[in-house]
Backbone of each chain as nested JSON, in Angstrom:
{
  "chains": [
    {"id": "A", "residues": [
      {"number": 1, "name": "MET", "atoms": {"N": [120.959, 98.628, 41.958], "CA": [120.369, 97.607, 41.093], "C": [121.241, 96.357, 41.053]}},
      {"number": 2, "name": "LEU", "atoms": {"N": [122.555, 96.578, 41.029], "CA": [123.454, 95.423, 41.015], "C": [123.337, 94.623, 42.309]}},
      {"number": 3, "name": "SER", "atoms": {"N": [123.162, 95.332, 43.422], "CA": [123.032, 94.636, 44.709], "C": [121.764, 93.785, 44.743]}},
      {"number": 4, "name": "PHE", "atoms": {"N": [120.663, 94.359, 44.192], "CA": [119.41, 93.58, 44.143], "C": [119.553, 92.346, 43.256]}},
      {"number": 5, "name": "ALA", "atoms": {"N": [120.172, 92.507, 42.093], "CA": [120.335, 91.376, 41.178], "C": [121.223, 90.304, 41.8]}},
      {"number": 6, "name": "LEU", "atoms": {"N": [122.256, 90.761, 42.533], "CA": [123.159, 89.803, 43.179], "C": [122.428, 89.014, 44.262]}},
      {"number": 7, "name": "THR", "atoms": {"N": [121.615, 89.714, 45.06], "CA": [120.843, 89.02, 46.093], "C": [119.849, 88.05, 45.475]}},
      {"number": 8, "name": "PHE", "atoms": {"N": [119.225, 88.467, 44.359], "CA": [118.263, 87.594, 43.667], "C": [118.946, 86.327, 43.15]}},
      {"number": 9, "name": "ALA", "atoms": {"N": [120.116, 86.487, 42.54], "CA": [120.81, 85.32, 41.988], "C": [121.268, 84.377, 43.095]}},
      {"number": 10, "name": "ILE", "atoms": {"N": [121.779, 84.953, 44.198], "CA": [122.212, 84.105, 45.316], "C": [121.027, 83.347, 45.899]}},
      {"number": 11, "name": "THR", "atoms": {"N": [119.864, 84.016, 46.02], "CA": [118.66, 83.344, 46.534], "C": [118.232, 82.211, 45.609]}},
      {"number": 12, "name": "CYS", "atoms": {"N": [118.26, 82.455, 44.296], "CA": [117.837, 81.423, 43.339], "C": [118.746, 80.202, 43.419]}},
      {"number": 13, "name": "PHE", "atoms": {"N": [120.06, 80.428, 43.426], "CA": [120.957, 79.277, 43.446], "C": [120.918, 78.555, 44.79]}},
      {"number": 14, "name": "ALA", "atoms": {"N": [120.69, 79.285, 45.888], "CA": [120.57, 78.619, 47.185], "C": [119.295, 77.779, 47.248]}},
      {"number": 15, "name": "LEU", "atoms": {"N": [118.195, 78.285, 46.663], "CA": [116.965, 77.482, 46.592], "C": [117.184, 76.232, 45.75]}},
      {"number": 16, "name": "GLY", "atoms": {"N": [117.914, 76.383, 44.631], "CA": [118.229, 75.223, 43.81], "C": [119.051, 74.198, 44.569]}},
      {"number": 17, "name": "PHE", "atoms": {"N": [120.003, 74.688, 45.377], "CA": [120.817, 73.788, 46.206], "C": [119.932, 73.013, 47.174]}},
      {"number": 18, "name": "ALA", "atoms": {"N": [118.961, 73.693, 47.795], "CA": [118.059, 73.016, 48.728], "C": [117.202, 71.983, 48.003]}},
      {"number": 19, "name": "MET", "atoms": {"N": [116.722, 72.326, 46.775], "CA": [115.942, 71.358, 45.991], "C": [116.773, 70.133, 45.644]}},
      {"number": 20, "name": "ASN", "atoms": {"N": [118.052, 70.332, 45.317], "CA": [118.91, 69.189, 45.025], "C": [119.1, 68.315, 46.25]}},
      {"number": 21, "name": "LEU", "atoms": {"N": [119.209, 68.939, 47.419], "CA": [119.334, 68.147, 48.649], "C": [118.085, 67.324, 48.897]}},
      {"number": 22, "name": "ILE", "atoms": {"N": [116.907, 67.911, 48.646], "CA": [115.653, 67.166, 48.827], "C": [115.6, 65.985, 47.863]}},
      {"number": 23, "name": "HIS", "atoms": {"N": [116.002, 66.232, 46.585], "CA": [115.987, 65.151, 45.605], "C": [116.992, 64.063, 45.973]}},
      {"number": 24, "name": "LEU", "atoms": {"N": [118.157, 64.484, 46.487], "CA": [119.168, 63.515, 46.91], "C": [118.672, 62.654, 48.057]}},
      {"number": 25, "name": "ALA", "atoms": {"N": [117.875, 63.224, 48.946], "CA": [117.374, 62.444, 50.076], "C": [116.225, 61.538, 49.663]}},
      {"number": 26, "name": "ARG", "atoms": {"N": [115.444, 61.926, 48.628], "CA": [114.231, 61.166, 48.314], "C": [114.414, 60.119, 47.246]}},
      {"number": 27, "name": "SER", "atoms": {"N": [115.413, 60.304, 46.34], "CA": [115.479, 59.439, 45.175], "C": [116.047, 58.076, 45.533]}},
      {"number": 28, "name": "PRO", "atoms": {"N": [115.488, 56.989, 44.992], "CA": [115.995, 55.66, 45.328], "C": [117.097, 55.155, 44.399]}},
      {"number": 29, "name": "LEU", "atoms": {"N": [117.266, 55.747, 43.2], "CA": [118.203, 55.201, 42.215], "C": [119.582, 55.835, 42.363]}},
      {"number": 30, "name": "LEU", "atoms": {"N": [120.627, 55.032, 42.079], "CA": [121.988, 55.545, 42.2], "C": [122.321, 56.598, 41.133]}},
      {"number": 31, "name": "PRO", "atoms": {"N": [122.01, 56.41, 39.829], "CA": [122.323, 57.472, 38.859], "C": [121.54, 58.76, 39.112]}},
      {"number": 32, "name": "ASP", "atoms": {"N": [120.35, 58.626, 39.673], "CA": [119.587, 59.822, 40.021], "C": [120.283, 60.631, 41.107]}},
      {"number": 33, "name": "ARG", "atoms": {"N": [120.834, 59.922, 42.07], "CA": [121.57, 60.627, 43.127], "C": [122.833, 61.254, 42.582]}},
      {"number": 34, "name": "LEU", "atoms": {"N": [123.476, 60.56, 41.616], "CA": [124.657, 61.149, 40.987], "C": [124.294, 62.436, 40.256]}},
      {"number": 35, "name": "LEU", "atoms": {"N": [123.142, 62.427, 39.596], "CA": [122.689, 63.64, 38.904], "C": [122.438, 64.77, 39.893]}},
      {"number": 36, "name": "ALA", "atoms": {"N": [121.851, 64.427, 41.053], "CA": [121.601, 65.466, 42.065], "C": [122.911, 66.029, 42.597]}},
      {"number": 37, "name": "VAL", "atoms": {"N": [123.922, 65.157, 42.805], "CA": [125.212, 65.631, 43.318], "C": [125.911, 66.501, 42.277]}},
      {"number": 38, "name": "ASP", "atoms": {"N": [125.796, 66.106, 40.988], "CA": [126.412, 66.906, 39.927], "C": [125.772, 68.295, 39.845]}},
      {"number": 39, "name": "THR", "atoms": {"N": [124.45, 68.348, 39.976], "CA": [123.774, 69.645, 39.973], "C": [124.152, 70.468, 41.206]}},
      {"number": 40, "name": "MET", "atoms": {"N": [124.372, 69.78, 42.335], "CA": [124.823, 70.497, 43.527], "C": [126.192, 71.105, 43.314]}},
      {"number": 41, "name": "VAL", "atoms": {"N": [127.074, 70.403, 42.598], "CA": [128.395, 70.961, 42.303], "C": [128.267, 72.208, 41.435]}},
      {"number": 42, "name": "ILE", "atoms": {"N": [127.375, 72.143, 40.424], "CA": [127.197, 73.304, 39.538], "C": [126.636, 74.492, 40.323]}},
      {"number": 43, "name": "ASN", "atoms": {"N": [125.656, 74.222, 41.198], "CA": [125.1, 75.309, 42.008], "C": [126.141, 75.854, 42.987]}},
      {"number": 44, "name": "GLY", "atoms": {"N": [127.021, 74.981, 43.501], "CA": [128.078, 75.454, 44.384], "C": [129.08, 76.336, 43.666]}},
      {"number": 45, "name": "ILE", "atoms": {"N": [129.412, 75.992, 42.398], "CA": [130.291, 76.852, 41.608], "C": [129.656, 78.221, 41.409]}},
      {"number": 46, "name": "ALA", "atoms": {"N": [128.341, 78.201, 41.116], "CA": [127.641, 79.481, 40.921], "C": [127.638, 80.308, 42.2]}},
      {"number": 47, "name": "LEU", "atoms": {"N": [127.443, 79.651, 43.351], "CA": [127.446, 80.396, 44.621], "C": [128.83, 80.968, 44.928]}},
      {"number": 48, "name": "ILE", "atoms": {"N": [129.896, 80.205, 44.597], "CA": [131.251, 80.704, 44.842], "C": [131.548, 81.907, 43.948]}},
      {"number": 49, "name": "VAL", "atoms": {"N": [131.114, 81.82, 42.664], "CA": [131.336, 82.95, 41.747], "C": [130.556, 84.182, 42.21]}},
      {"number": 50, "name": "LEU", "atoms": {"N": [129.327, 83.979, 42.688], "CA": [128.535, 85.121, 43.177], "C": [129.146, 85.715, 44.441]}},
      {"number": 51, "name": "TYR", "atoms": {"N": [129.718, 84.848, 45.291], "CA": [130.43, 85.359, 46.468], "C": [131.645, 86.184, 46.057]}},
      {"number": 52, "name": "GLY", "atoms": {"N": [132.33, 85.723, 44.988], "CA": [133.455, 86.497, 44.484], "C": [133.036, 87.845, 43.937]}},
      {"number": 53, "name": "ILE", "atoms": {"N": [131.86, 87.909, 43.288], "CA": [131.362, 89.201, 42.808], "C": [131.04, 90.104, 43.993]}},
      {"number": 54, "name": "ARG", "atoms": {"N": [130.425, 89.526, 45.027], "CA": [130.005, 90.358, 46.165], "C": [131.21, 90.921, 46.928]}},
      {"number": 55, "name": "THR", "atoms": {"N": [132.229, 90.07, 47.155], "CA": [133.371, 90.568, 47.922], "C": [134.448, 91.181, 47.045]}},
      {"number": 56, "name": "GLY", "atoms": {"N": [134.414, 90.929, 45.734], "CA": [135.442, 91.472, 44.861], "C": [136.791, 90.808, 45.018]}},
      {"number": 57, "name": "SER", "atoms": {"N": [136.824, 89.583, 45.523], "CA": [138.101, 88.913, 45.741], "C": [138.524, 88.17, 44.477]}},
      {"number": 58, "name": "ALA", "atoms": {"N": [139.838, 87.997, 44.329], "CA": [140.378, 87.33, 43.148], "C": [140.541, 85.841, 43.355]}},
      {"number": 59, "name": "LEU", "atoms": {"N": [140.354, 85.358, 44.575], "CA": [140.606, 83.945, 44.845], "C": [139.485, 83.044, 44.367]}},
      {"number": 60, "name": "SER", "atoms": {"N": [138.261, 83.583, 44.209], "CA": [137.107, 82.736, 43.955], "C": [137.178, 82.07, 42.589]}},
      {"number": 61, "name": "VAL", "atoms": {"N": [137.899, 82.684, 41.627], "CA": [137.98, 82.092, 40.291], "C": [138.701, 80.763, 40.339]}},
      {"number": 62, "name": "GLU", "atoms": {"N": [139.805, 80.727, 41.083], "CA": [140.58, 79.489, 41.126], "C": [139.822, 78.401, 41.879]}},
      {"number": 63, "name": "ILE", "atoms": {"N": [139.124, 78.786, 42.934], "CA": [138.31, 77.801, 43.657], "C": [137.232, 77.235, 42.741]}},
      {"number": 64, "name": "ALA", "atoms": {"N": [136.589, 78.103, 41.964], "CA": [135.525, 77.65, 41.065], "C": [136.077, 76.738, 39.985]}},
      {"number": 65, "name": "LEU", "atoms": {"N": [137.259, 77.067, 39.445], "CA": [137.857, 76.224, 38.401], "C": [138.217, 74.844, 38.954]}},
      {"number": 66, "name": "LEU", "atoms": {"N": [138.816, 74.825, 40.141], "CA": [139.169, 73.542, 40.752], "C": [137.928, 72.715, 41.049]}},
      {"number": 67, "name": "LEU", "atoms": {"N": [136.867, 73.374, 41.526], "CA": [135.636, 72.642, 41.841], "C": [134.979, 72.097, 40.584]}},
      {"number": 68, "name": "ALA", "atoms": {"N": [135.056, 72.855, 39.477], "CA": [134.479, 72.374, 38.213], "C": [135.206, 71.138, 37.726]}},
      {"number": 69, "name": "MET", "atoms": {"N": [136.562, 71.164, 37.754], "CA": [137.319, 70.006, 37.267], "C": [137.103, 68.795, 38.159]}},
      {"number": 70, "name": "THR", "atoms": {"N": [137.147, 68.986, 39.471], "CA": [136.959, 67.86, 40.393], "C": [135.556, 67.279, 40.279]}},
      {"number": 71, "name": "GLY", "atoms": {"N": [134.555, 68.155, 40.128], "CA": [133.18, 67.676, 39.989], "C": [132.982, 66.855, 38.734]}},
      {"number": 72, "name": "PHE", "atoms": {"N": [133.588, 67.299, 37.616], "CA": [133.444, 66.543, 36.365], "C": [134.077, 65.164, 36.49]}},
      {"number": 73, "name": "ILE", "atoms": {"N": [135.322, 65.112, 36.998], "CA": [136.014, 63.822, 37.103], "C": [135.258, 62.876, 38.027]}},
      {"number": 74, "name": "SER", "atoms": {"N": [134.797, 63.39, 39.176], "CA": [134.141, 62.509, 40.141], "C": [132.8, 62.022, 39.614]}},
      {"number": 75, "name": "THR", "atoms": {"N": [132.042, 62.894, 38.923], "CA": [130.742, 62.453, 38.409], "C": [130.91, 61.394, 37.326]}},
      {"number": 76, "name": "VAL", "atoms": {"N": [131.882, 61.602, 36.423], "CA": [132.073, 60.622, 35.347], "C": [132.552, 59.293, 35.907]}},
      {"number": 77, "name": "SER", "atoms": {"N": [133.482, 59.316, 36.868], "CA": [133.977, 58.05, 37.4], "C": [132.889, 57.322, 38.192]}},
      {"number": 78, "name": "LEU", "atoms": {"N": [132.068, 58.068, 38.925], "CA": [130.985, 57.395, 39.661], "C": [129.911, 56.873, 38.723]}},
      {"number": 79, "name": "ALA", "atoms": {"N": [129.672, 57.583, 37.58], "CA": [128.696, 57.083, 36.608], "C": [129.208, 55.813, 35.949]}},
      {"number": 80, "name": "ILE", "atoms": {"N": [130.518, 55.744, 35.659], "CA": [131.093, 54.515, 35.102], "C": [130.991, 53.385, 36.121]}},
      {"number": 81, "name": "PHE", "atoms": {"N": [131.204, 53.714, 37.392], "CA": [131.042, 52.684, 38.432], "C": [129.602, 52.213, 38.53]}},
      {"number": 82, "name": "ALA", "atoms": {"N": [128.63, 53.133, 38.403], "CA": [127.224, 52.739, 38.479], "C": [126.824, 51.918, 37.269]}},
      {"number": 83, "name": "LYS", "atoms": {"N": [127.515, 52.108, 36.119], "CA": [127.16, 51.346, 34.937], "C": [127.754, 49.95, 34.98]}},
      {"number": 84, "name": "ARG", "atoms": {"N": [129.041, 49.844, 35.348], "CA": [129.736, 48.568, 35.217], "C": [129.78, 47.772, 36.513]}},
      {"number": 85, "name": "GLY", "atoms": {"N": [129.729, 48.459, 37.657], "CA": [129.876, 47.752, 38.913], "C": [131.298, 47.693, 39.399]}},
      {"number": 86, "name": "HIS", "atoms": {"N": [132.255, 48.041, 38.519], "CA": [133.652, 48.18, 38.949], "C": [134.251, 49.311, 38.136]}},
      {"number": 87, "name": "LEU", "atoms": {"N": [135.415, 49.795, 38.574], "CA": [135.932, 51.005, 37.947], "C": [137.085, 50.713, 37.008]}},
      {"number": 88, "name": "LEU", "atoms": {"N": [137.959, 49.768, 37.334], "CA": [139.133, 49.511, 36.498], "C": [139.045, 48.137, 35.839]}}
    ]},
    {"id": "B", "residues": [
      {"number": 1, "name": "MET", "atoms": {"N": [125.583, 101.571, 32.058], "CA": [125.239, 100.649, 30.959], "C": [125.758, 99.252, 31.258]}},
      {"number": 2, "name": "THR", "atoms": {"N": [127.022, 99.204, 31.682], "CA": [127.596, 97.896, 32.041], "C": [126.884, 97.314, 33.248]}},
      {"number": 3, "name": "GLU", "atoms": {"N": [126.469, 98.186, 34.174], "CA": [125.777, 97.702, 35.375], "C": [124.435, 97.076, 35.013]}},
      {"number": 4, "name": "VAL", "atoms": {"N": [123.735, 97.693, 34.035], "CA": [122.462, 97.122, 33.583], "C": [122.685, 95.751, 32.958]}},
      {"number": 5, "name": "LEU", "atoms": {"N": [123.747, 95.634, 32.164], "CA": [124.037, 94.354, 31.499], "C": [124.396, 93.275, 32.528]}},
      {"number": 6, "name": "ILE", "atoms": {"N": [125.219, 93.661, 33.529], "CA": [125.605, 92.693, 34.562], "C": [124.382, 92.253, 35.361]}},
      {"number": 7, "name": "SER", "atoms": {"N": [123.492, 93.205, 35.695], "CA": [122.295, 92.855, 36.467], "C": [121.375, 91.939, 35.665]}},
      {"number": 8, "name": "ALA", "atoms": {"N": [121.225, 92.234, 34.359], "CA": [120.372, 91.382, 33.525], "C": [120.94, 89.972, 33.435]}},
      {"number": 9, "name": "LEU", "atoms": {"N": [122.274, 89.867, 33.286], "CA": [122.89, 88.54, 33.214], "C": [122.729, 87.786, 34.532]}},
      {"number": 10, "name": "LEU", "atoms": {"N": [122.831, 88.504, 35.648], "CA": [122.666, 87.843, 36.954], "C": [121.243, 87.332, 37.133]}},
      {"number": 11, "name": "ILE", "atoms": {"N": [120.261, 88.14, 36.731], "CA": [118.868, 87.717, 36.921], "C": [118.537, 86.55, 35.992]}},
      {"number": 12, "name": "ILE", "atoms": {"N": [119.028, 86.611, 34.745], "CA": [118.804, 85.493, 33.81], "C": [119.458, 84.222, 34.344]}},
      {"number": 13, "name": "GLY", "atoms": {"N": [120.68, 84.351, 34.851], "CA": [121.374, 83.186, 35.38], "C": [120.672, 82.58, 36.578]}},
      {"number": 14, "name": "GLY", "atoms": {"N": [120.198, 83.424, 37.487], "CA": [119.473, 82.916, 38.646], "C": [118.187, 82.213, 38.272]}},
      {"number": 15, "name": "LEU", "atoms": {"N": [117.471, 82.782, 37.299], "CA": [116.212, 82.146, 36.885], "C": [116.471, 80.799, 36.215]}},
      {"number": 16, "name": "PHE", "atoms": {"N": [117.487, 80.751, 35.343], "CA": [117.776, 79.478, 34.672], "C": [118.243, 78.419, 35.666]}},
      {"number": 17, "name": "GLY", "atoms": {"N": [119.067, 78.821, 36.645], "CA": [119.508, 77.859, 37.651], "C": [118.361, 77.332, 38.488]}},
      {"number": 18, "name": "LEU", "atoms": {"N": [117.455, 78.225, 38.842], "CA": [116.304, 77.798, 39.635], "C": [115.396, 76.87, 38.846]}},
      {"number": 19, "name": "VAL", "atoms": {"N": [115.208, 77.169, 37.541], "CA": [114.36, 76.314, 36.696], "C": [114.983, 74.926, 36.534]}},
      {"number": 20, "name": "GLY", "atoms": {"N": [116.313, 74.872, 36.383], "CA": [116.968, 73.579, 36.24], "C": [116.838, 72.72, 37.486]}},
      {"number": 21, "name": "SER", "atoms": {"N": [117.06, 73.329, 38.647], "CA": [116.95, 72.545, 39.887], "C": [115.502, 72.163, 40.172]}},
      {"number": 22, "name": "PHE", "atoms": {"N": [114.56, 73.045, 39.799], "CA": [113.147, 72.697, 39.997], "C": [112.729, 71.568, 39.066]}},
      {"number": 23, "name": "GLY", "atoms": {"N": [113.298, 71.554, 37.844], "CA": [113.01, 70.454, 36.927], "C": [113.529, 69.134, 37.447]}},
      {"number": 24, "name": "LEU", "atoms": {"N": [114.692, 69.163, 38.115], "CA": [115.2, 67.936, 38.734], "C": [114.239, 67.411, 39.778]}},
      {"number": 25, "name": "LEU", "atoms": {"N": [113.574, 68.317, 40.487], "CA": [112.643, 67.889, 41.527], "C": [111.275, 67.52, 40.961]}},
      {"number": 26, "name": "LYS", "atoms": {"N": [110.894, 68.117, 39.824], "CA": [109.513, 68.058, 39.362], "C": [109.254, 66.924, 38.372]}},
      {"number": 27, "name": "LEU", "atoms": {"N": [110.197, 66.67, 37.459], "CA": [109.934, 65.716, 36.381], "C": [109.846, 64.293, 36.919]}},
      {"number": 28, "name": "ARG", "atoms": {"N": [109.106, 63.441, 36.198], "CA": [108.765, 62.133, 36.76], "C": [109.771, 61.05, 36.412]}},
      {"number": 29, "name": "GLU", "atoms": {"N": [109.996, 60.826, 35.095], "CA": [110.827, 59.703, 34.686], "C": [112.312, 60.02, 34.931]}},
      {"number": 30, "name": "PRO", "atoms": {"N": [113.145, 59.005, 35.208], "CA": [114.567, 59.268, 35.457], "C": [115.305, 59.854, 34.253]}},
      {"number": 31, "name": "LEU", "atoms": {"N": [114.962, 59.397, 33.03], "CA": [115.646, 59.954, 31.871], "C": [115.132, 61.345, 31.519]}},
      {"number": 32, "name": "GLN", "atoms": {"N": [113.877, 61.662, 31.89], "CA": [113.407, 63.046, 31.727], "C": [114.157, 63.986, 32.646]}},
      {"number": 33, "name": "ARG", "atoms": {"N": [114.527, 63.475, 33.823], "CA": [115.177, 64.336, 34.814], "C": [116.549, 64.785, 34.379]}},
      {"number": 34, "name": "LEU", "atoms": {"N": [117.13, 64.128, 33.335], "CA": [118.426, 64.579, 32.849], "C": [118.346, 65.93, 32.147]}},
      {"number": 35, "name": "HIS", "atoms": {"N": [117.146, 66.332, 31.698], "CA": [117.036, 67.545, 30.898], "C": [117.333, 68.799, 31.699]}},
      {"number": 36, "name": "GLY", "atoms": {"N": [116.725, 68.892, 32.895], "CA": [116.818, 70.137, 33.637], "C": [118.238, 70.521, 34.03]}},
      {"number": 37, "name": "PRO", "atoms": {"N": [118.952, 69.678, 34.796], "CA": [120.283, 70.074, 35.239], "C": [121.295, 70.206, 34.108]}},
      {"number": 38, "name": "THR", "atoms": {"N": [121.227, 69.325, 33.103], "CA": [122.298, 69.37, 32.114], "C": [122.15, 70.526, 31.144]}},
      {"number": 39, "name": "LYS", "atoms": {"N": [120.961, 71.065, 30.971], "CA": [120.849, 72.186, 30.033], "C": [120.567, 73.505, 30.735]}},
      {"number": 40, "name": "ALA", "atoms": {"N": [119.528, 73.541, 31.572], "CA": [119.113, 74.829, 32.14], "C": [120.109, 75.336, 33.178]}},
      {"number": 41, "name": "THR", "atoms": {"N": [120.598, 74.437, 34.026], "CA": [121.523, 74.886, 35.069], "C": [122.861, 75.315, 34.475]}},
      {"number": 42, "name": "THR", "atoms": {"N": [123.323, 74.593, 33.433], "CA": [124.563, 74.997, 32.78], "C": [124.416, 76.354, 32.109]}},
      {"number": 43, "name": "MET", "atoms": {"N": [123.233, 76.586, 31.513], "CA": [122.973, 77.9, 30.903], "C": [122.973, 79.006, 31.959]}},
      {"number": 44, "name": "GLY", "atoms": {"N": [122.369, 78.729, 33.119], "CA": [122.343, 79.729, 34.185], "C": [123.73, 80.018, 34.724]}},
      {"number": 45, "name": "LEU", "atoms": {"N": [124.548, 78.962, 34.86], "CA": [125.914, 79.176, 35.331], "C": [126.729, 79.93, 34.283]}},
      {"number": 46, "name": "GLY", "atoms": {"N": [126.454, 79.677, 32.991], "CA": [127.144, 80.425, 31.945], "C": [126.824, 81.91, 31.996]}},
      {"number": 47, "name": "ALA", "atoms": {"N": [125.553, 82.24, 32.244], "CA": [125.167, 83.655, 32.353], "C": [125.803, 84.296, 33.582]}},
      {"number": 48, "name": "THR", "atoms": {"N": [125.843, 83.556, 34.693], "CA": [126.477, 84.08, 35.912], "C": [127.967, 84.317, 35.708]}},
      {"number": 49, "name": "LEU", "atoms": {"N": [128.624, 83.371, 34.999], "CA": [130.054, 83.552, 34.742], "C": [130.3, 84.708, 33.783]}},
      {"number": 50, "name": "GLY", "atoms": {"N": [129.372, 84.948, 32.851], "CA": [129.496, 86.116, 31.983], "C": [129.4, 87.412, 32.769]}},
      {"number": 51, "name": "ALA", "atoms": {"N": [128.478, 87.454, 33.739], "CA": [128.366, 88.637, 34.599], "C": [129.628, 88.833, 35.414]}},
      {"number": 52, "name": "ALA", "atoms": {"N": [130.194, 87.727, 35.935], "CA": [131.432, 87.849, 36.717], "C": [132.592, 88.292, 35.843]}},
      {"number": 53, "name": "ALA", "atoms": {"N": [132.625, 87.813, 34.582], "CA": [133.698, 88.23, 33.679], "C": [133.578, 89.713, 33.334]}},
      {"number": 54, "name": "LEU", "atoms": {"N": [132.348, 90.246, 33.296], "CA": [132.197, 91.681, 33.039], "C": [132.55, 92.507, 34.273]}},
      {"number": 55, "name": "TYR", "atoms": {"N": [132.332, 91.956, 35.476], "CA": [132.471, 92.76, 36.691], "C": [133.87, 92.678, 37.281]}},
      {"number": 56, "name": "LEU", "atoms": {"N": [134.44, 91.469, 37.364], "CA": [135.717, 91.285, 38.057], "C": [136.888, 91.575, 37.112]}},
      {"number": 57, "name": "PRO", "atoms": {"N": [138.078, 91.866, 37.662], "CA": [139.188, 92.292, 36.802], "C": [139.816, 91.194, 35.964]}},
      {"number": 58, "name": "GLN", "atoms": {"N": [139.539, 89.877, 36.223], "CA": [140.162, 88.855, 35.376], "C": [139.082, 88.142, 34.564]}},
      {"number": 59, "name": "PRO", "atoms": {"N": [138.774, 88.617, 33.346], "CA": [137.675, 87.999, 32.588], "C": [138.053, 86.683, 31.941]}},
      {"number": 60, "name": "GLY", "atoms": {"N": [139.351, 86.456, 31.661], "CA": [139.738, 85.249, 30.946], "C": [139.477, 83.99, 31.732]}},
      {"number": 61, "name": "ALA", "atoms": {"N": [139.725, 84.037, 33.039], "CA": [139.548, 82.843, 33.862], "C": [138.074, 82.458, 33.943]}},
      {"number": 62, "name": "HIS", "atoms": {"N": [137.19, 83.463, 34.05], "CA": [135.756, 83.149, 34.107], "C": [135.273, 82.549, 32.794]}},
      {"number": 63, "name": "LEU", "atoms": {"N": [135.757, 83.102, 31.681], "CA": [135.351, 82.535, 30.393], "C": [135.932, 81.14, 30.211]}},
      {"number": 64, "name": "LEU", "atoms": {"N": [137.12, 80.897, 30.804], "CA": [137.692, 79.549, 30.754], "C": [136.819, 78.549, 31.505]}},
      {"number": 65, "name": "ILE", "atoms": {"N": [136.324, 78.96, 32.685], "CA": [135.415, 78.082, 33.436], "C": [134.146, 77.828, 32.641]}},
      {"number": 66, "name": "ALA", "atoms": {"N": [133.631, 78.867, 31.979], "CA": [132.385, 78.711, 31.212], "C": [132.589, 77.737, 30.048]}},
      {"number": 67, "name": "VAL", "atoms": {"N": [133.716, 77.882, 29.326], "CA": [133.995, 76.978, 28.202], "C": [134.165, 75.552, 28.703]}},
      {"number": 68, "name": "PHE", "atoms": {"N": [134.879, 75.392, 29.826], "CA": [135.079, 74.059, 30.395], "C": [133.754, 73.406, 30.773]}},
      {"number": 69, "name": "LEU", "atoms": {"N": [132.85, 74.2, 31.376], "CA": [131.556, 73.625, 31.766], "C": [130.697, 73.304, 30.554]}},
      {"number": 70, "name": "PHE", "atoms": {"N": [130.735, 74.169, 29.532], "CA": [129.932, 73.88, 28.337], "C": [130.46, 72.669, 27.596]}},
      {"number": 71, "name": "VAL", "atoms": {"N": [131.765, 72.366, 27.736], "CA": [132.297, 71.157, 27.099], "C": [131.942, 69.925, 27.92]}},
      {"number": 72, "name": "THR", "atoms": {"N": [132.062, 70.02, 29.251], "CA": [131.931, 68.81, 30.059], "C": [130.496, 68.456, 30.441]}},
      {"number": 73, "name": "ALA", "atoms": {"N": [129.549, 69.389, 30.332], "CA": [128.177, 69.062, 30.721], "C": [127.543, 67.991, 29.821]}},
      {"number": 74, "name": "PRO", "atoms": {"N": [127.705, 68.027, 28.475], "CA": [127.155, 66.92, 27.666], "C": [127.821, 65.585, 27.947]}},
      {"number": 75, "name": "LEU", "atoms": {"N": [129.133, 65.61, 28.276], "CA": [129.796, 64.342, 28.604], "C": [129.223, 63.742, 29.878]}},
      {"number": 76, "name": "THR", "atoms": {"N": [128.999, 64.595, 30.888], "CA": [128.383, 64.115, 32.123], "C": [127.001, 63.545, 31.862]}},
      {"number": 77, "name": "ALA", "atoms": {"N": [126.226, 64.248, 31.016], "CA": [124.878, 63.765, 30.699], "C": [124.932, 62.438, 29.967]}},
      {"number": 78, "name": "LEU", "atoms": {"N": [125.928, 62.285, 29.066], "CA": [126.062, 61.031, 28.323], "C": [126.361, 59.863, 29.254]}},
      {"number": 79, "name": "TYR", "atoms": {"N": [127.321, 60.069, 30.172], "CA": [127.669, 58.962, 31.066], "C": [126.532, 58.644, 32.031]}},
      {"number": 80, "name": "LEU", "atoms": {"N": [125.809, 59.691, 32.503], "CA": [124.681, 59.412, 33.403], "C": [123.555, 58.704, 32.671]}},
      {"number": 81, "name": "ALA", "atoms": {"N": [123.327, 59.058, 31.381], "CA": [122.279, 58.375, 30.612], "C": [122.649, 56.919, 30.38]}},
      {"number": 82, "name": "ARG", "atoms": {"N": [123.958, 56.654, 30.131], "CA": [124.393, 55.268, 29.976], "C": [124.193, 54.476, 31.261]}},
      {"number": 83, "name": "ALA", "atoms": {"N": [124.482, 55.122, 32.401], "CA": [124.272, 54.439, 33.68], "C": [122.795, 54.168, 33.919]}},
      {"number": 84, "name": "HIS", "atoms": {"N": [121.912, 55.103, 33.473], "CA": [120.483, 54.868, 33.61], "C": [120.022, 53.713, 32.738]}},
      {"number": 85, "name": "LEU", "atoms": {"N": [120.516, 53.668, 31.488], "CA": [120.056, 52.632, 30.564], "C": [120.547, 51.264, 30.995]}},
      {"number": 86, "name": "ARG", "atoms": {"N": [121.766, 51.196, 31.499], "CA": [122.292, 49.92, 31.947], "C": [121.635, 49.467, 33.252]}},
      {"number": 87, "name": "GLY", "atoms": {"N": [121.265, 50.45, 34.093], "CA": [120.704, 50.104, 35.384], "C": [121.805, 49.86, 36.388]}},
      {"number": 88, "name": "ALA", "atoms": {"N": [121.475, 50.05, 37.643], "CA": [122.474, 49.845, 38.678], "C": [122.762, 48.364, 38.823]}},
      {"number": 89, "name": "PRO", "atoms": {"N": [124.012, 47.954, 39.05], "CA": [124.326, 46.543, 39.257], "C": [123.71, 46.047, 40.557]}},
      {"number": 90, "name": "PRO", "atoms": {"N": [123.442, 44.74, 40.632], "CA": [122.684, 44.239, 41.784], "C": [123.434, 44.329, 43.094]}},
      {"number": 91, "name": "ASP", "atoms": {"N": [124.783, 44.387, 43.041], "CA": [125.5, 44.424, 44.314], "C": [125.778, 45.851, 44.78]}},
      {"number": 92, "name": "THR", "atoms": {"N": [125.195, 46.845, 44.088], "CA": [125.429, 48.22, 44.492], "C": [124.505, 48.586, 45.642]}},
      {"number": 93, "name": "PRO", "atoms": {"N": [125.023, 49.14, 46.723], "CA": [124.129, 49.597, 47.795], "C": [123.365, 50.83, 47.355]}},
      {"number": 94, "name": "VAL", "atoms": {"N": [122.06, 50.678, 47.173], "CA": [121.286, 51.751, 46.548], "C": [120.588, 52.618, 47.58]}},
      {"number": 95, "name": "SER", "atoms": {"N": [119.79, 52.034, 48.442], "CA": [118.98, 52.92, 49.281], "C": [119.251, 52.673, 50.754]}}
    ]}
  ]
}
């Protein structure tokens, strides 16, 4: 049952990743693309955590934490750039 | 018993993540599109991290990631909403 649930969750998040890629390719606005990239980061964290569950490795937690922090900083700085036109 | 709980959390997390990404693709207005990823996808990732914290031997780190994401997701939504309301500057390469 755990194997089925794991496969189901990986399929759902991979489909979400593909939907974000489609939205990133189709959307004309810059903040919309930033939103798609931010959602892609969240889906990537989920895929890394699910990979860690499947393989039982201890390294995936640190990768997920680093990706979460980097994704937050980059999304906020790019949103400030999209609002003001300059960063500093 | 724990296996049932982990499986339920995984299925809930996958469904919420899929609904959030589908909402990003489906909703029409740009400010409506902020709803799906910032709430549903974060909820799905929280459920997935709860399942990982129950299954893997280091639960504290997974709960730390979950707390960090629940704190930073509204901030990301706030800054993206401000960027939407202000509009992109004219010299930004958009499309």
